[in-house]
NUKE-631869 format. One record per residue (C-alpha): residue number from 0; x, y, z. Coordinates in nm, 2 decimals, always signed. Each point is the difference from the previous one (the first is absolute). Example, Ala and Ser with C-alpha at 12.3 -4.5 7.8 and 13.67 -1.06 7.14 Angstrom:
2
{nr->0 xx->+1.23 yy->-0.45 zz->+0.78}
{nr->1 xx->+0.14 yy->+0.34 zz->-0.07}
// end
This chain:
262
{nr->0 xx->+1.43 yy->-0.35 zz->-1.62}
{nr->1 xx->+0.17 yy->+0.08 zz->+0.33}
{nr->2 xx->-0.13 yy->+0.35 zz->+0.08}
{nr->3 xx->+0.02 yy->+0.09 zz->+0.37}
{nr->4 xx->+0.17 yy->+0.24 zz->+0.23}
{nr->5 xx->+0.34 yy->-0.18 zz->-0.04}
{nr->6 xx->+0.00 yy->+0.01 zz->-0.38}
{nr->7 xx->-0.12 yy->+0.36 zz->+0.00}
{nr->8 xx->+0.27 yy->+0.11 zz->+0.24}
{nr->9 xx->+0.26 yy->-0.20 zz->-0.20}
{nr->10 xx->-0.12 yy->+0.16 zz->-0.33}
{nr->11 xx->+0.03 yy->+0.35 zz->+0.14}
{nr->12 xx->+0.36 yy->-0.07 zz->+0.09}
{nr->13 xx->+0.07 yy->-0.15 zz->-0.34}
{nr->14 xx->-0.18 yy->+0.28 zz->-0.18}
{nr->15 xx->+0.24 yy->+0.25 zz->+0.16}
{nr->16 xx->+0.30 yy->-0.21 zz->-0.12}
{nr->17 xx->-0.14 yy->+0.01 zz->-0.35}
{nr->18 xx->-0.02 yy->+0.37 zz->+0.01}
{nr->19 xx->+0.36 yy->+0.03 zz->+0.14}
{nr->20 xx->+0.13 yy->-0.21 zz->-0.29}
{nr->21 xx->-0.22 yy->+0.18 zz->-0.25}
{nr->22 xx->-0.17 yy->-0.33 zz->-0.11}
{nr->23 xx->-0.36 yy->+0.10 zz->+0.06}
{nr->24 xx->-0.21 yy->-0.05 zz->-0.31}
{nr->25 xx->-0.17 yy->+0.32 zz->-0.11}
{nr->26 xx->-0.36 yy->-0.02 zz->-0.13}
{nr->27 xx->-0.02 yy->+0.15 zz->-0.35}
{nr->28 xx->-0.27 yy->+0.24 zz->-0.10}
{nr->29 xx->-0.08 yy->-0.20 zz->-0.31}
{nr->30 xx->+0.01 yy->-0.36 zz->-0.11}
{nr->31 xx->-0.02 yy->-0.31 zz->+0.20}
{nr->32 xx->+0.08 yy->+0.04 zz->+0.37}
{nr->33 xx->+0.28 yy->-0.23 zz->+0.14}
{nr->34 xx->-0.06 yy->-0.25 zz->+0.27}
{nr->35 xx->+0.04 yy->+0.17 zz->+0.34}
{nr->36 xx->+0.32 yy->-0.08 zz->+0.19}
{nr->37 xx->-0.20 yy->-0.08 zz->+0.31}
{nr->38 xx->-0.20 yy->-0.27 zz->-0.17}
{nr->39 xx->+0.32 yy->-0.17 zz->-0.12}
{nr->40 xx->+0.15 yy->+0.03 zz->+0.35}
{nr->41 xx->-0.30 yy->-0.16 zz->+0.16}
{nr->42 xx->+0.00 yy->-0.27 zz->-0.26}
{nr->43 xx->+0.36 yy->-0.09 zz->+0.08}
{nr->44 xx->-0.08 yy->-0.02 zz->+0.37}
{nr->45 xx->-0.29 yy->-0.22 zz->-0.07}
{nr->46 xx->+0.21 yy->-0.23 zz->-0.22}
{nr->47 xx->+0.27 yy->-0.03 zz->+0.27}
{nr->48 xx->-0.26 yy->-0.10 zz->+0.25}
{nr->49 xx->-0.19 yy->-0.25 zz->-0.21}
{nr->50 xx->+0.28 yy->-0.14 zz->-0.22}
{nr->51 xx->-0.22 yy->+0.04 zz->-0.31}
{nr->52 xx->+0.18 yy->-0.04 zz->-0.34}
{nr->53 xx->+0.00 yy->+0.30 zz->-0.24}
{nr->54 xx->-0.18 yy->-0.20 zz->-0.27}
{nr->55 xx->-0.28 yy->-0.08 zz->+0.24}
{nr->56 xx->-0.05 yy->+0.36 zz->+0.11}
{nr->57 xx->-0.38 yy->+0.06 zz->+0.04}
{nr->58 xx->-0.17 yy->+0.24 zz->-0.24}
{nr->59 xx->-0.07 yy->+0.26 zz->+0.27}
{nr->60 xx->+0.38 yy->+0.07 zz->+0.02}
{nr->61 xx->+0.21 yy->+0.20 zz->-0.25}
{nr->62 xx->+0.15 yy->-0.17 zz->-0.31}
{nr->63 xx->+0.30 yy->-0.23 zz->+0.06}
{nr->64 xx->+0.22 yy->+0.19 zz->-0.25}
{nr->65 xx->-0.07 yy->+0.34 zz->+0.16}
{nr->66 xx->+0.08 yy->-0.13 zz->+0.35}
{nr->67 xx->+0.32 yy->-0.17 zz->-0.10}
{nr->68 xx->+0.12 yy->+0.31 zz->-0.19}
{nr->69 xx->-0.06 yy->+0.23 zz->+0.29}
{nr->70 xx->+0.14 yy->-0.24 zz->+0.25}
{nr->71 xx->+0.32 yy->-0.04 zz->-0.21}
{nr->72 xx->+0.07 yy->+0.37 zz->+0.03}
{nr->73 xx->-0.07 yy->+0.00 zz->+0.38}
{nr->74 xx->+0.22 yy->-0.31 zz->+0.05}
{nr->75 xx->+0.29 yy->+0.13 zz->-0.20}
{nr->76 xx->+0.00 yy->+0.33 zz->+0.19}
{nr->77 xx->-0.03 yy->-0.19 zz->+0.33}
{nr->78 xx->-0.31 yy->+0.18 zz->+0.13}
{nr->79 xx->-0.10 yy->-0.28 zz->+0.23}
{nr->80 xx->+0.34 yy->+0.00 zz->+0.16}
{nr->81 xx->-0.04 yy->+0.37 zz->+0.08}
{nr->82 xx->-0.34 yy->-0.07 zz->+0.14}
{nr->83 xx->+0.13 yy->-0.27 zz->+0.23}
{nr->84 xx->+0.30 yy->+0.21 zz->+0.12}
{nr->85 xx->-0.24 yy->+0.27 zz->+0.11}
{nr->86 xx->-0.21 yy->-0.24 zz->+0.20}
{nr->87 xx->+0.27 yy->-0.20 zz->+0.18}
{nr->88 xx->-0.01 yy->+0.05 zz->+0.37}
{nr->89 xx->+0.30 yy->+0.12 zz->+0.21}
{nr->90 xx->+0.24 yy->-0.22 zz->+0.19}
{nr->91 xx->-0.15 yy->-0.11 zz->+0.33}
{nr->92 xx->+0.33 yy->-0.13 zz->+0.16}
{nr->93 xx->-0.11 yy->-0.37 zz->-0.04}
{nr->94 xx->-0.02 yy->-0.18 zz->-0.33}
{nr->95 xx->-0.10 yy->-0.35 zz->-0.11}
{nr->96 xx->+0.18 yy->-0.16 zz->-0.30}
{nr->97 xx->-0.14 yy->-0.27 zz->-0.21}
{nr->98 xx->-0.05 yy->-0.11 zz->-0.37}
{nr->99 xx->-0.27 yy->-0.17 zz->-0.21}
{nr->100 xx->+0.02 yy->-0.20 zz->-0.32}
{nr->101 xx->-0.23 yy->+0.09 zz->-0.29}
{nr->102 xx->-0.03 yy->-0.24 zz->-0.28}
{nr->103 xx->+0.05 yy->+0.12 zz->-0.36}
{nr->104 xx->-0.24 yy->-0.16 zz->-0.25}
{nr->105 xx->+0.14 yy->+0.14 zz->-0.32}
{nr->106 xx->+0.37 yy->+0.03 zz->+0.08}
{nr->107 xx->+0.17 yy->+0.32 zz->-0.09}
{nr->108 xx->+0.30 yy->+0.19 zz->+0.12}
{nr->109 xx->+0.14 yy->-0.03 zz->+0.35}
{nr->110 xx->-0.17 yy->-0.33 zz->+0.07}
{nr->111 xx->+0.18 yy->-0.25 zz->+0.21}
{nr->112 xx->-0.04 yy->-0.38 zz->+0.02}
{nr->113 xx->-0.05 yy->-0.16 zz->+0.34}
{nr->114 xx->-0.12 yy->-0.34 zz->+0.13}
{nr->115 xx->-0.36 yy->+0.11 zz->-0.01}
{nr->116 xx->+0.01 yy->+0.16 zz->-0.34}
{nr->117 xx->+0.11 yy->+0.32 zz->-0.18}
{nr->118 xx->-0.09 yy->+0.34 zz->+0.12}
{nr->119 xx->+0.12 yy->+0.31 zz->+0.20}
{nr->120 xx->+0.02 yy->+0.10 zz->+0.36}
{nr->121 xx->-0.12 yy->+0.30 zz->+0.19}
{nr->122 xx->+0.22 yy->+0.09 zz->+0.30}
{nr->123 xx->-0.14 yy->+0.26 zz->+0.24}
{nr->124 xx->+0.07 yy->+0.16 zz->+0.34}
{nr->125 xx->-0.32 yy->+0.10 zz->+0.18}
{nr->126 xx->-0.08 yy->+0.18 zz->+0.31}
{nr->127 xx->-0.20 yy->-0.12 zz->+0.30}
{nr->128 xx->-0.32 yy->+0.12 zz->-0.18}
{nr->129 xx->+0.08 yy->-0.25 zz->-0.29}
{nr->130 xx->+0.05 yy->+0.29 zz->-0.25}
{nr->131 xx->+0.31 yy->-0.02 zz->-0.21}
{nr->132 xx->+0.30 yy->+0.23 zz->+0.06}
{nr->133 xx->+0.21 yy->-0.12 zz->-0.29}
{nr->134 xx->-0.04 yy->-0.27 zz->-0.25}
{nr->135 xx->+0.19 yy->-0.17 zz->-0.29}
{nr->136 xx->-0.09 yy->-0.23 zz->-0.29}
{nr->137 xx->+0.25 yy->-0.25 zz->-0.14}
{nr->138 xx->+0.03 yy->-0.32 zz->-0.19}
{nr->139 xx->-0.07 yy->-0.30 zz->+0.23}
{nr->140 xx->+0.30 yy->-0.20 zz->+0.12}
{nr->141 xx->+0.16 yy->-0.15 zz->+0.31}
{nr->142 xx->+0.14 yy->+0.20 zz->+0.28}
{nr->143 xx->-0.24 yy->+0.27 zz->+0.13}
{nr->144 xx->+0.27 yy->+0.14 zz->+0.23}
{nr->145 xx->+0.24 yy->+0.05 zz->-0.30}
{nr->146 xx->-0.27 yy->+0.17 zz->-0.20}
{nr->147 xx->-0.10 yy->+0.23 zz->+0.29}
{nr->148 xx->+0.37 yy->+0.10 zz->+0.06}
{nr->149 xx->+0.05 yy->+0.08 zz->-0.37}
{nr->150 xx->-0.32 yy->+0.19 zz->-0.02}
{nr->151 xx->+0.05 yy->+0.21 zz->+0.32}
{nr->152 xx->+0.36 yy->+0.07 zz->-0.10}
{nr->153 xx->-0.09 yy->+0.11 zz->-0.36}
{nr->154 xx->-0.29 yy->+0.22 zz->+0.10}
{nr->155 xx->+0.17 yy->+0.15 zz->+0.30}
{nr->156 xx->-0.31 yy->-0.08 zz->+0.21}
{nr->157 xx->+0.00 yy->+0.14 zz->+0.36}
{nr->158 xx->-0.08 yy->-0.29 zz->+0.23}
{nr->159 xx->-0.21 yy->+0.02 zz->+0.31}
{nr->160 xx->+0.16 yy->-0.03 zz->+0.34}
{nr->161 xx->-0.14 yy->-0.35 zz->+0.05}
{nr->162 xx->-0.07 yy->-0.24 zz->-0.29}
{nr->163 xx->-0.20 yy->-0.32 zz->+0.07}
{nr->164 xx->+0.03 yy->-0.29 zz->-0.25}
{nr->165 xx->-0.04 yy->-0.37 zz->-0.03}
{nr->166 xx->+0.28 yy->-0.26 zz->+0.01}
{nr->167 xx->+0.07 yy->+0.04 zz->-0.37}
{nr->168 xx->+0.18 yy->+0.33 zz->+0.07}
{nr->169 xx->+0.21 yy->-0.14 zz->+0.29}
{nr->170 xx->+0.34 yy->+0.00 zz->-0.17}
{nr->171 xx->+0.33 yy->+0.14 zz->+0.13}
{nr->172 xx->+0.04 yy->+0.22 zz->-0.31}
{nr->173 xx->-0.34 yy->+0.16 zz->+0.03}
{nr->174 xx->+0.04 yy->+0.05 zz->+0.37}
{nr->175 xx->+0.33 yy->+0.18 zz->-0.06}
{nr->176 xx->-0.17 yy->+0.20 zz->-0.27}
{nr->177 xx->-0.28 yy->+0.12 zz->+0.22}
{nr->178 xx->+0.24 yy->+0.06 zz->+0.29}
{nr->179 xx->+0.21 yy->+0.24 zz->-0.21}
{nr->180 xx->-0.31 yy->+0.20 zz->-0.06}
{nr->181 xx->-0.09 yy->+0.03 zz->+0.37}
{nr->182 xx->-0.29 yy->-0.24 zz->-0.04}
{nr->183 xx->-0.07 yy->-0.29 zz->+0.25}
{nr->184 xx->-0.11 yy->-0.31 zz->-0.19}
{nr->185 xx->-0.22 yy->-0.24 zz->+0.20}
{nr->186 xx->-0.10 yy->-0.33 zz->-0.16}
{nr->187 xx->-0.21 yy->-0.30 zz->+0.09}
{nr->188 xx->+0.15 yy->-0.35 zz->+0.07}
{nr->189 xx->+0.27 yy->-0.12 zz->-0.24}
{nr->190 xx->+0.05 yy->-0.36 zz->+0.09}
{nr->191 xx->+0.32 yy->-0.03 zz->-0.20}
{nr->192 xx->+0.18 yy->+0.23 zz->+0.25}
{nr->193 xx->+0.16 yy->-0.08 zz->+0.33}
{nr->194 xx->-0.19 yy->+0.13 zz->+0.31}
{nr->195 xx->+0.26 yy->+0.26 zz->+0.09}
{nr->196 xx->-0.02 yy->+0.15 zz->-0.35}
{nr->197 xx->-0.38 yy->+0.05 zz->+0.02}
{nr->198 xx->-0.18 yy->+0.31 zz->+0.12}
{nr->199 xx->-0.13 yy->-0.02 zz->+0.36}
{nr->200 xx->-0.33 yy->-0.19 zz->+0.04}
{nr->201 xx->-0.19 yy->+0.32 zz->+0.09}
{nr->202 xx->+0.11 yy->+0.18 zz->-0.31}
{nr->203 xx->-0.08 yy->-0.31 zz->-0.22}
{nr->204 xx->-0.35 yy->+0.00 zz->+0.15}
{nr->205 xx->-0.03 yy->+0.37 zz->-0.08}
{nr->206 xx->+0.08 yy->-0.07 zz->-0.37}
{nr->207 xx->-0.25 yy->-0.29 zz->+0.00}
{nr->208 xx->-0.27 yy->+0.21 zz->+0.17}
{nr->209 xx->+0.01 yy->+0.28 zz->-0.25}
{nr->210 xx->+0.04 yy->-0.21 zz->-0.31}
{nr->211 xx->-0.37 yy->+0.00 zz->-0.08}
{nr->212 xx->+0.02 yy->+0.37 zz->-0.07}
{nr->213 xx->+0.21 yy->-0.04 zz->-0.31}
{nr->214 xx->-0.20 yy->-0.30 zz->-0.10}
{nr->215 xx->-0.32 yy->+0.21 zz->+0.02}
{nr->216 xx->+0.15 yy->+0.23 zz->-0.26}
{nr->217 xx->+0.04 yy->-0.29 zz->-0.24}
{nr->218 xx->-0.35 yy->-0.11 zz->+0.07}
{nr->219 xx->-0.13 yy->+0.34 zz->-0.09}
{nr->220 xx->+0.20 yy->-0.01 zz->-0.32}
{nr->221 xx->-0.13 yy->-0.35 zz->-0.08}
{nr->222 xx->-0.35 yy->+0.15 zz->-0.06}
{nr->223 xx->+0.15 yy->+0.15 zz->-0.33}
{nr->224 xx->+0.00 yy->-0.30 zz->-0.23}
{nr->225 xx->+0.20 yy->+0.16 zz->-0.28}
{nr->226 xx->+0.28 yy->+0.07 zz->+0.25}
{nr->227 xx->+0.04 yy->-0.34 zz->+0.17}
{nr->228 xx->+0.03 yy->-0.15 zz->-0.35}
{nr->229 xx->+0.21 yy->+0.18 zz->-0.26}
{nr->230 xx->-0.14 yy->+0.01 zz->-0.35}
{nr->231 xx->+0.21 yy->+0.29 zz->-0.14}
{nr->232 xx->+0.31 yy->-0.07 zz->-0.20}
{nr->233 xx->+0.20 yy->+0.29 zz->+0.12}
{nr->234 xx->+0.09 yy->+0.06 zz->+0.36}
{nr->235 xx->-0.07 yy->+0.37 zz->-0.02}
{nr->236 xx->-0.36 yy->-0.06 zz->-0.11}
{nr->237 xx->-0.05 yy->-0.25 zz->+0.28}
{nr->238 xx->+0.17 yy->+0.23 zz->+0.26}
{nr->239 xx->-0.22 yy->+0.29 zz->-0.08}
{nr->240 xx->-0.31 yy->-0.21 zz->+0.06}
{nr->241 xx->+0.15 yy->-0.12 zz->+0.33}
{nr->242 xx->+0.07 yy->+0.36 zz->+0.10}
{nr->243 xx->-0.36 yy->+0.11 zz->-0.08}
{nr->244 xx->-0.14 yy->-0.30 zz->+0.20}
{nr->245 xx->+0.22 yy->+0.09 zz->+0.30}
{nr->246 xx->-0.10 yy->+0.37 zz->-0.03}
{nr->247 xx->-0.37 yy->-0.11 zz->+0.02}
{nr->248 xx->+0.08 yy->-0.21 zz->+0.31}
{nr->249 xx->+0.17 yy->+0.29 zz->+0.18}
{nr->250 xx->-0.28 yy->+0.24 zz->-0.09}
{nr->251 xx->-0.27 yy->-0.24 zz->+0.12}
{nr->252 xx->+0.18 yy->-0.09 zz->+0.33}
{nr->253 xx->+0.08 yy->+0.36 zz->+0.08}
{nr->254 xx->-0.37 yy->+0.09 zz->-0.04}
{nr->255 xx->-0.10 yy->-0.29 zz->+0.21}
{nr->256 xx->+0.24 yy->+0.10 zz->+0.28}
{nr->257 xx->-0.13 yy->+0.36 zz->-0.01}
{nr->258 xx->-0.36 yy->-0.13 zz->+0.01}
{nr->259 xx->+0.08 yy->-0.22 zz->+0.30}
{nr->260 xx->+0.14 yy->+0.30 zz->+0.19}
{nr->261 xx->-0.31 yy->+0.21 zz->-0.04}
// end
């Protein structure tokens, strides 16, 4: 089981959220004591990391039925969404936009079909420290720029002053969309455009130079095997697991940065 400074810090935050929503299990004076919430929380973090199936859960962990019943309550209330919202960093003025495809093994709702298979996409805007500022899960499909425009318009997301992206987002409609919101979109090479319609070479090199920072975030997320491959039938159950994995990443990287400063 993953018990370290990161999970302990994450559990203390989640424990406070349980108390706020009045979902903390009380220990009765008589009868059989319920499984502690902390043990179920750590089990879920371990499963996200290893990708283990519920039916193959080792005997040292709580019962599968108990874990699923407790997680069902937490997911329906959206506790992991609240946890992530409290950990998201502030806007740094420069953001990096990109998306990743996650294959869905068992199908389910909000699953799109692409040339590489069926699944869903995670679209994210990160800062220069590779930590996400805002994110969005949707059914996979063509047109990343269209999906980003619909998401940012629906959620009323405040864009950073400068947004770096790859050539997939270099469309006239998305440029006009970002310009209306006082955001400067800088993309890498788009070979389908004329030279006079492209960004200056220096700005294109800037977008290419910082691209690894958003790719590093997806590399961190790739360590959670139950996130990069979707096994849940419902999008809400899968999204809550993604939010918990990202919360763990933010907590761990924040602690690492503080440790490096000392």
